[in-house]
C-alpha positions as a printed Julia matrix, in Angstrom:
91×3 Matrix{Float64}:
  69.76   87.73  100.27
  71.24   89.55  103.88
  69.28   91.16  106.14
  69.18   95.1   106.26
  70.41   96.47  109.26
  73.44   94.75  111.41
  71.09   94.24  114.26
  69.27   91.81  111.71
  72.64   90.52  111.15
  73.78   89.92  114.15
  70.6    87.67  114.67
  70.47   86.55  111.56
  74.5    85.11  111.8
  73.36   83.9   115.73
  70.46   81.4   114.24
  72.2    79.88  111.85
  75.21   78.67  114.04
  72.89   77.53  116.88
  71.09   75.72  114.29
  75.09   74.44  114.02
  75.87   75.65  110.77
  79.8    76.77  110.06
  81.79   79.83  110.52
  83.28   79.7   107.24
  78.79   78.78  105.47
  78.27   81.43  107.34
  80.86   84.41  106.65
  79.78   83.18  103.05
  76.42   83.24  103.0
  76.32   86.71  104.89
  79.12   88.0   102.84
  81.05   89.06  105.47
  84.63   88.25  107.62
  85.65   86.58  110.45
  85.32   89.11  113.21
  81.82   90.18  112.22
  80.98   86.44  112.18
  83.38   86.7   116.17
  81.37   90.11  117.7
  77.37   88.99  116.21
  78.74   85.5   118.26
  79.86   86.88  121.83
  77.72   89.97  121.63
  73.74   90.49  120.23
  74.52   94.05  119.55
  76.93   96.29  117.3
  79.25   98.08  118.92
  77.9   102.07  118.69
  80.39  103.61  115.56
  83.57  105.27  116.47
  83.14  109.38  117.17
  85.38  111.11  114.41
  88.14  112.85  115.21
  88.58  117.13  114.58
  90.03  117.65  111.46
  93.37  118.5   112.11
  95.02  122.35  111.74
  97.37  122.61  108.33
 100.93  122.67  108.18
  99.52  125.5   106.2
  97.61  127.81  108.08
 100.26  129.68  109.23
 101.99  130.57  106.51
  98.61  131.38  105.28
  98.54  135.81  105.62
 102.07  135.6   103.67
 100.34  133.85  100.2
  97.85  135.57  100.23
  99.59  138.87  100.69
 101.71  137.01   97.87
  98.89  136.92   95.63
  97.03  140.24   96.47
  99.35  141.96   94.99
  99.8   139.61   92.32
  96.83  140.56   91.05
  98.73  144.65   90.77
 101.61  142.83   88.7
 102.21  142.35   84.85
 101.65  139.45   83.42
 104.58  137.41   83.21
 106.15  138.77   86.51
 103.46  136.82   88.96
 104.63  133.79   90.9
 101.95  130.93   89.06
 102.06  127.08   89.6
 102.81  124.6    87.64
 101.77  120.92   86.9
 104.5   118.7    87.71
 104.37  114.93   85.01
 107.15  113.87   86.77
 105.78  111.99   89.78
């Protein structure tokens, strides 16, 4: 069973590499790619996770007030005159 933490995985990979195990054998044993093995051999500590980027604004943001206005007006309109959407099956 592979180690639970990434630090433990890196330590196990380094230990097996010092024992003479090949890179491919280490990849198979721990079910990781060659990049992970190279990273583990280069540094005992894994790289910190990258920060998530803030969400991008929607292209609809500038039209949302207008769309809301139309939908509010539809609440008073007769059923057949309301704006609706149909899902196309064409793809």
